[in-house]
SERO-4910 file (N, C-alpha, C, O; in steps of 0.05 Angstrom, whole numbers):
BEGIN
 pado doro    nc1    nc2    nc3   cac1   cac2   cac3    cc1    cc2    cc3    oc1    oc2    oc3
  Met    A     18      7    354     23    -19    344     52    -21    336     65     -1    329
  Lys    A     62    -46    335     90    -50    327     90    -69    303     75    -88    301
  Val    A    108    -62    284    112    -79    260    142    -85    259    159    -70    268
  Asn    A    148   -108    247    176   -117    243    183   -112    214    170   -124    196
  Val    A    202    -95    209    210    -88    181    236   -103    175    256   -100    189
  Lys    A    236   -118    153    260   -132    144    271   -118    119    257   -109    102
  Phe    A    298   -117    118    312   -103     96    330   -123     82    341   -141     95
  Phe    A    333   -119     56    350   -137     40    369   -120     23    362    -98     15
  Ala    A    392   -131     17    411   -119     -2    417    -90      4    425    -84     27
  Leu    A    413    -72    -15    419    -44    -11    403    -32     12    414    -15     27
  Gly    A    378    -39     15    362    -29     38    376    -35     64    376    -17     82
  Arg    A    386    -59     68    400    -67     92    425    -49     96    430    -41    119
  Glu    A    439    -44     75    463    -28     77    457      1     85    471     14    101
  Leu    A    435     12     73    428     40     78    417     44    107    422     65    119
  Val    A    403     25    118    392     27    144    412     17    165    412     26    188
  Gly    A    430     -1    157    450    -11    175    441    -33    193    452    -38    214
  Asn    A    419    -47    184    408    -69    200    392    -87    182    381    -79    162
  Asn    A    390   -113    190    373   -132    176    343   -127    181    326   -132    163
  Ser    A    337   -118    205    309   -114    212    307    -93    235    325    -89    250
  Leu    A    283    -81    236    277    -61    257    249    -66    266    231    -73    251
  Glu    A    244    -62    292    217    -61    302    209    -32    304    222    -16    317
  Ile    A    187    -25    291    178      3    289    151      6    302    132    -10    297
  Glu    A    148     26    318    122     33    331    108     52    313    119     73    305
  Leu    A     83     46    306     67     63    288     40     69    301     32     56    321
  Gly    A     26     88    290     -1     94    299    -20     73    289    -14     59    270
  Glu    A    -43     71    301    -63     50    295    -73     52    266    -81     31    255
  Ser    A    -74     75    254    -85     77    227    -63     81    206    -69     89    183
  Asp    A    -38     75    212    -16     79    193    -16     58    171    -25     35    175
  Asn    A     -5     66    148     -3     47    126     26     46    117     44     57    130
  Ile    A     31     32     95     59     28     86     71     55     79     95     59     85
  Lys    A     57     73     67     68     99     60     78    114     85     99    125     85
  Asn    A     62    113    107     71    125    132     96    112    142    114    126    152
  Leu    A     98     86    140    122     71    149    146     80    133    167     85    144
  Ile    A    144     81    107    166     89     89    175    118     96    199    123     98
  Glu    A    157    136    100    164    163    107    178    164    134    198    179    137
  Arg    A    170    148    153    183    147    179    211    136    176    230    147    188
  Leu    A    214    115    160    241    104    156    260    125    143    283    127    150
  Gln    A    249    140    124    265    160    110    273    183    129    295    194    127
  Asn    A    255    189    148    262    210    168    282    201    188    301    215    195
  Glu    A    279    176    197    297    166    218    323    155    207    343    154    222
  His    A    324    147    182    348    137    169    351    151    142    343    140    121
  Pro    A    361    175    142    363    192    118    375    178     94    367    183     71
  Lys    A    394    160     98    407    146     76    386    128     61    390    122     38
  Phe    A    365    120     75    345    103     63    332    116     39    321    102     22
  Lys    A    332    143     38    321    157     15    335    150    -11    324    154    -32
  Glu    A    360    140     -9    375    132    -33    363    108    -47    368    103    -70
  Leu    A    346     93    -33    333     69    -44    309     79    -60    287     83    -49
  Lys    A    312     84    -86    292     96   -102    271     76   -113    248     83   -119
  Ser    A    279     51   -115    262     31   -127    260      6   -108    281     -5   -100
  Phe    A    236     -2   -101    233    -25    -84    203    -34    -85    186    -18    -93
  Val    A    198    -58    -76    171    -67    -72    169    -74    -43    189    -78    -29
  Val    A    144    -75    -34    139    -81     -5    120   -105     -4    101   -108    -19
  Ala    A    127   -123     15    110   -146     21    102   -144     51    118   -138     68
  Val    A     76   -149     56     66   -150     83     58   -179     88     40   -190     75
  Asn    A     70   -191    108     64   -219    115     67   -237     90     50   -254     85
  Met    A     88   -233     75     96   -248     51     77   -245     27     76   -263     10
  Glu    A     62   -223     26     45   -217      3     51   -189     -6     51   -170     10
  Tyr    A     56   -185    -32     62   -159    -42     38   -140    -36     15   -148    -37
  Ala    A     45   -115    -30     25    -95    -22     32    -68    -34     55    -62    -39
  Asp    A     11    -51    -37     16    -24    -47     19     -5    -23     15    -13      0
  Met    A     25     20    -28     32     39     -8      8     46     10     11     56     32
  Gln    A    -17     41      1    -40     48     16    -49     25     35    -68     29     50
  Lys    A    -36      2     34    -43    -20     51    -40    -13     81    -19     -4     89
  Ser    A    -62    -17     96    -61    -12    124    -45    -33    138    -44    -57    130
  Leu    A    -32    -25    159    -15    -44    175    -29    -51    201    -45    -35    212
  Asn    A    -23    -74    211    -34    -84    237    -11    -91    256     11    -97    247
  Asp    A    -17    -91    281      2    -99    301     13   -127    295     -2   -146    290
  Gly    A     40   -129    296     53   -154    291     59   -161    262     71   -182    257
  Asp    A     51   -144    243     56   -149    215     86   -150    210    102   -137    223
  Glu    A     94   -167    190    121   -168    181    122   -154    154    108   -162    135
  Val    A    138   -133    152    140   -117    127    167   -121    115    187   -116    129
  Ala    A    169   -130     90    194   -134     77    197   -112     56    180   -107     39
  Ile    A    220    -98     56    228    -78     36    247    -92     17    269    -99     25
  Ile    A    238    -95     -8    253   -112    -27    263    -95    -50    247    -86    -67
  Pro    A    289    -89    -52    300    -74    -75    301    -92    -99    299   -116    -97
  Pro    A    306    -80   -123    308    -96   -147    332   -115   -145    353   -109   -133
  Val    A    330   -137   -157    351   -157   -158    366   -154   -184    354   -152   -205
  Ser    A    393   -153   -182    409   -152   -207    431   -172   -205    436   -183   -184
  Gly    A    443   -176   -227    465   -196   -228    463   -212   -254    447   -206   -271
  Gly    A    480   -231   -256    479   -246   -280    492   -272   -278    493   -288   -298
***
């Protein structure tokens, strides 16, 4: 299955792209996706805090993924 992963702010800088299409196994979940991103993009490990949304709904690391899902990696927002 393929999922489209979108990155914002620091995540985008660490991966070097706004989005990636990632091929995963049929039973993979968000945790598997994050581990794959960290292996393929070692700088991504620097992003210590983030939330994940699947198809515009926040999800935990155990959420199963489906073909065509849109996964957003959202780092904390700061500023003032």
